[in-house]
C-alpha positions as CSV (number, residue, x, y, z in Angstrom):
1,M,56.9,50.3,-88.2
2,S,54.2,52.8,-89.0
3,D,52.8,54.0,-85.7
4,R,49.3,52.9,-86.7
5,L,48.5,52.2,-83.1
6,K,49.9,55.4,-81.6
7,G,47.8,56.6,-78.8
8,K,46.1,53.2,-78.3
9,S,46.3,51.1,-75.1
10,A,46.4,47.3,-75.1
11,V,46.3,44.3,-72.9
12,V,47.9,41.1,-74.1
13,T,47.4,38.0,-71.9
14,G,49.9,35.3,-71.8
15,S,52.5,37.6,-73.3
16,G,55.6,36.7,-71.4
17,R,56.5,34.1,-74.0
18,G,55.7,32.7,-77.4
19,I,52.9,34.1,-79.5
20,G,51.7,36.5,-76.8
21,R,55.2,38.0,-76.5
22,E,55.5,38.6,-80.2
23,I,52.1,40.2,-80.3
24,A,53.0,42.5,-77.3
25,L,56.2,43.5,-79.1
26,A,54.4,44.1,-82.4
27,L,51.7,46.3,-80.8
28,A,54.2,48.3,-78.9
29,G,56.3,48.7,-82.1
30,E,53.2,50.2,-83.8
31,G,52.9,52.8,-80.9
32,A,50.5,51.2,-78.5
33,S,51.0,51.2,-74.7
34,V,50.9,47.6,-73.6
35,V,50.0,45.7,-70.4
36,V,52.1,42.5,-70.6
37,N,50.1,40.0,-68.6
38,D,51.7,36.6,-67.6
39,F,51.6,34.8,-64.4
40,G,54.8,33.0,-65.4
41,G,53.7,29.4,-64.9
42,A,54.7,26.2,-66.6
43,T,52.9,24.8,-69.7
44,D,50.6,22.8,-67.4
45,G,49.7,25.9,-65.4
46,T,51.7,25.1,-62.3
47,G,54.1,27.6,-60.7
48,V,54.5,31.4,-60.9
49,A,57.2,33.7,-62.0
50,T,57.4,37.5,-62.7
51,S,60.5,37.3,-65.0
52,P,58.7,36.5,-68.3
53,A,56.5,39.6,-68.1
54,D,59.2,41.8,-66.8
55,E,61.6,40.8,-69.6
56,V,59.1,41.7,-72.3
57,V,58.4,45.0,-70.6
58,A,62.1,45.7,-70.5
59,E,62.5,44.8,-74.2
60,I,59.6,47.2,-75.1
61,A,61.1,50.0,-73.0
62,K,64.5,49.5,-74.6
63,A,63.0,50.0,-78.0
64,G,61.4,53.2,-76.9
65,G,57.9,51.9,-76.2
66,K,55.6,51.9,-73.2
67,A,54.6,48.8,-71.2
68,V,53.8,47.6,-67.7
69,A,53.8,44.1,-66.3
70,N,50.9,42.3,-64.8
71,Y,51.1,38.9,-63.1
72,E,47.5,38.0,-62.6
73,S,45.9,34.7,-63.7
74,V,43.1,35.1,-66.3
75,A,41.4,32.0,-64.8
76,D,40.1,34.1,-61.9
77,F,37.1,36.4,-62.6
78,E,38.2,39.2,-60.3
79,A,41.8,39.0,-61.5
80,G,40.4,39.5,-65.0
81,E,39.0,42.8,-63.8
82,R,42.3,43.8,-62.3
83,I,44.1,43.0,-65.5
84,I,41.9,45.4,-67.5
85,R,42.0,48.0,-64.7
86,S,45.8,48.0,-64.8
87,C,45.6,49.2,-68.4
88,V,43.2,52.0,-67.5
89,D,45.1,53.0,-64.4
90,N,48.4,53.2,-66.3
91,F,47.3,54.4,-69.7
92,G,43.9,56.0,-69.2
93,K,41.8,53.6,-71.3
94,I,41.7,50.2,-73.0
95,D,41.5,50.1,-76.8
96,I,42.8,46.6,-77.6
97,L,42.5,43.2,-75.8
98,V,44.3,40.2,-77.1
99,N,43.7,36.9,-75.3
100,V,46.5,34.4,-75.7
101,A,47.0,32.9,-72.3
102,G,46.8,29.1,-72.2
103,I,47.9,25.8,-70.7
104,L,47.9,22.2,-71.7
105,R,46.9,19.1,-69.8
106,D,46.9,16.5,-72.6
107,R,45.3,13.2,-72.0
108,M,43.1,10.8,-74.0
109,I,39.5,11.2,-72.9
110,F,39.3,7.8,-71.3
111,N,42.2,8.7,-69.0
112,M,41.4,12.4,-68.4
113,L,41.0,13.6,-64.8
114,E,38.3,16.0,-63.8
115,A,41.0,18.5,-62.7
116,E,42.7,18.3,-66.1
117,W,39.4,19.1,-67.8
118,N,38.5,21.9,-65.4
119,D,42.0,23.6,-65.4
120,V,42.3,23.8,-69.2
121,L,38.8,25.3,-69.6
122,K,39.4,27.7,-66.7
123,V,42.4,29.3,-68.4
124,H,41.4,29.2,-72.1
125,L,37.6,29.6,-72.1
126,Y,36.9,31.1,-68.8
127,G,40.0,33.3,-69.0
128,T,38.8,34.7,-72.4
129,F,35.4,35.5,-70.8
130,N,37.0,37.0,-67.7
131,T,39.0,39.6,-69.5
132,C,36.4,40.2,-72.2
133,R,33.6,40.8,-69.7
134,H,35.5,43.6,-68.0
135,A,37.0,45.1,-71.1
136,C,33.6,45.1,-73.0
137,T,32.0,47.4,-70.4
138,L,34.6,50.1,-71.0
139,M,34.8,49.6,-74.8
140,K,31.0,49.9,-75.0
141,E,31.0,53.1,-73.1
142,Q,33.8,54.6,-75.3
143,R,32.1,53.1,-78.4
144,S,35.4,51.7,-79.8
145,G,37.6,48.7,-79.2
146,R,39.3,45.7,-80.7
147,I,39.2,42.2,-79.2
148,I,41.2,39.4,-80.7
149,N,40.9,35.9,-79.1
150,T,43.0,32.9,-79.7
151,T,41.4,29.6,-80.8
152,S,43.1,26.7,-82.5
153,D,42.7,24.2,-85.4
154,A,41.7,21.9,-82.5
155,W,38.2,23.4,-82.6
156,V,37.8,21.6,-85.9
157,K,39.5,18.3,-85.1
158,T,41.8,17.0,-82.4
159,V,43.1,13.9,-80.7
160,G,44.6,13.6,-77.3
161,H,43.3,16.8,-75.7
162,A,39.6,17.0,-75.8
163,N,39.7,19.6,-73.0
164,Y,41.8,21.9,-75.2
165,G,39.6,21.3,-78.2
166,A,36.4,22.0,-76.3
167,A,37.8,25.2,-74.9
168,K,39.0,26.4,-78.3
169,G,35.6,25.5,-79.9
170,G,33.9,27.5,-77.1
171,I,36.1,30.5,-77.9
172,V,35.0,30.5,-81.5
173,T,31.3,30.6,-80.6
174,F,32.0,33.1,-77.8
175,T,33.9,35.3,-80.2
176,K,31.0,35.4,-82.7
177,S,28.5,36.1,-80.0
178,V,30.5,39.0,-78.5
179,A,31.0,40.4,-82.0
180,R,27.3,40.5,-82.7
181,E,26.5,42.0,-79.3
182,L,29.1,44.8,-79.4
183,G,29.4,45.6,-83.1
184,K,26.9,48.3,-83.0
185,Y,29.0,50.1,-80.4
186,G,32.1,50.2,-82.6
187,V,33.7,47.2,-80.9
188,T,35.0,44.3,-83.1
189,C,35.7,40.8,-81.9
190,N,37.6,38.3,-84.0
191,A,39.7,35.1,-83.4
192,I,42.9,33.7,-84.7
193,A,43.9,30.1,-85.0
194,P,47.7,30.3,-85.1
195,L,50.0,27.6,-86.4
196,A,53.3,28.3,-84.7
197,A,56.0,26.6,-82.7
198,T,55.9,27.5,-79.0
199,R,56.7,25.8,-75.7
200,L,53.0,24.7,-75.6
201,T,52.7,23.5,-79.2
202,L,56.1,22.0,-79.8
203,S,57.7,20.8,-76.6
204,E,59.5,17.5,-76.8
205,D,56.6,15.8,-75.1
206,T,54.2,17.2,-77.7
207,I,56.4,16.0,-80.5
208,Q,56.6,12.5,-79.1
209,G,52.8,12.6,-78.5
210,V,52.2,13.6,-82.2
211,R,54.4,10.8,-83.4
212,K,52.7,8.3,-81.2
213,R,49.3,9.4,-82.6
214,F,50.6,9.0,-86.2
215,E,52.0,5.6,-85.4
216,A,48.7,4.6,-83.9
217,G,46.9,5.7,-87.0
218,H,45.0,8.6,-85.3
219,I,46.4,11.3,-87.6
220,T,47.9,11.3,-91.1
221,R,51.6,11.7,-91.9
222,E,50.8,15.1,-93.4
223,V,49.3,16.3,-90.1
224,C,52.2,14.9,-88.1
225,E,54.8,16.7,-90.3
226,E,52.8,19.9,-90.3
227,V,52.9,20.0,-86.5
228,I,56.6,19.1,-86.1
229,N,57.7,21.6,-88.7
230,M,55.6,24.6,-87.5
231,P,57.2,28.0,-88.1
232,G,57.9,30.4,-85.2
233,P,55.4,32.7,-83.4
234,E,56.9,35.9,-84.9
235,H,54.8,35.2,-88.1
236,I,51.5,35.5,-86.1
237,A,51.9,39.0,-84.7
238,P,51.6,41.2,-87.8
239,F,48.1,40.0,-88.6
240,V,47.0,40.5,-85.0
241,A,48.4,44.0,-85.1
242,Y,46.4,44.6,-88.3
243,L,43.2,43.4,-86.7
244,A,43.9,45.9,-83.8
245,T,44.0,48.9,-86.2
246,D,41.3,51.3,-87.3
247,D,41.9,49.9,-90.8
248,A,40.2,46.7,-89.6
249,K,37.1,48.4,-88.2
250,D,34.7,46.5,-90.4
251,I,36.2,43.1,-89.8
252,N,34.0,41.4,-87.1
253,A,33.0,37.9,-86.0
254,C,35.7,36.3,-88.2
255,V,38.1,33.4,-87.4
256,F,41.4,33.4,-89.2
257,Q,44.0,30.7,-89.5
258,V,47.4,32.4,-89.3
259,T,50.9,31.0,-90.0
260,K,54.0,31.8,-91.9
261,G,53.2,33.4,-95.2
262,R,49.5,32.5,-95.1
263,V,46.3,33.8,-93.6
264,A,43.0,31.9,-94.2
265,L,39.5,32.8,-93.3
266,Y,37.4,30.0,-91.9
267,S,34.0,29.4,-93.5
268,E,30.8,29.6,-91.5
269,P,29.4,26.2,-90.5
270,E,26.2,25.7,-92.4
271,P,23.9,22.7,-93.2
272,Y,24.6,21.5,-96.7
273,R,22.8,18.2,-97.1
274,F,19.1,17.6,-96.3
275,I,16.4,15.0,-96.2
276,F,12.7,15.8,-96.0
277,K,9.5,14.2,-94.9
278,P,6.5,16.4,-95.5
279,E,4.3,14.8,-92.9
280,G,4.7,12.7,-89.8
281,K,7.8,11.7,-88.0
282,W,10.6,9.6,-89.4
283,T,10.6,5.8,-88.8
284,L,13.8,4.1,-87.9
285,D,13.5,1.9,-91.1
286,E,13.3,5.0,-93.3
287,L,16.4,6.5,-91.7
288,V,18.4,3.3,-91.9
289,S,17.6,3.2,-95.6
290,L,17.9,6.9,-96.5
291,V,20.7,8.4,-94.4
292,P,23.6,6.4,-95.9
293,K,22.4,7.3,-99.4
294,T,22.0,11.0,-98.8
295,L,23.3,12.8,-95.6
296,T,26.4,10.6,-95.0
297,Q,27.2,9.4,-98.5
298,G,30.9,9.5,-99.1
299,I,31.7,10.5,-95.5
300,E,34.4,8.3,-93.9
301,N,34.6,7.5,-90.3
302,P,37.7,9.4,-89.1
303,A,38.5,6.7,-86.5
304,P,37.1,3.4,-87.6
305,P,37.3,0.4,-85.2
306,R,40.3,-1.8,-85.6
307,P,40.6,-5.5,-84.8
308,E,41.9,-6.4,-81.4
309,K,45.5,-7.4,-81.3
């Protein structure tokens, strides 16, 4: 370790287990004082427990670092303020915010309940806003700060959890907006899309669900195997620690895919095919004739209809 974060104070949400835990340990290992936030629930968001956060705090302390536990739920706006305030009260300021907390309520859209939609967005998307909103005020005043949010490849394509995909897509847009609003104050905001095996991403239920999607033809064999053979969460933390350093002060509004041995930068979505009509509005006949030959030429339906059995 290099003490690159010595004197910095950080909040890591969802850091009692998995990716969040590894990030909290990495930041502390680089000298940061860390608020380990985790309400200790199950993967579906039910239940509470203090032990996950307490155990990470104890591990950091044993290694000679500084950390305190926080058991609030990021899904609550006022709790988001208390999470950030705990960092200021214990360590004097907040320099780094890493949003990792998340739950799963997987269901095909035609079976999804309203509560399953709401609960996932509340933790992932609202939770990211709730902590960012309160941290941003302080970071803006001190004219420095690092925010790292967690999205997923699900923002690009997903099957079986539209709630999760919608939340992660929202986090990408939110991250880019925050970055542009706060960049002039010395605050950066980036996102990571980690590929790592955790209790959320690689539970037995998840593995079975992925296999069923492959067998049903919803995903390819390559995607199925990539999910089932994901590496551990320890490979995510070093890049997050890098984004938190002063060395990354000019990296802003970026989304990175991070996994074992590979970091990739996502391209910006931009229009790349066009059709034009100089005057008047399009007719339906014109579009029926022109669109397949231009805009959608070579593009395959990712889920074509199949004959009924």
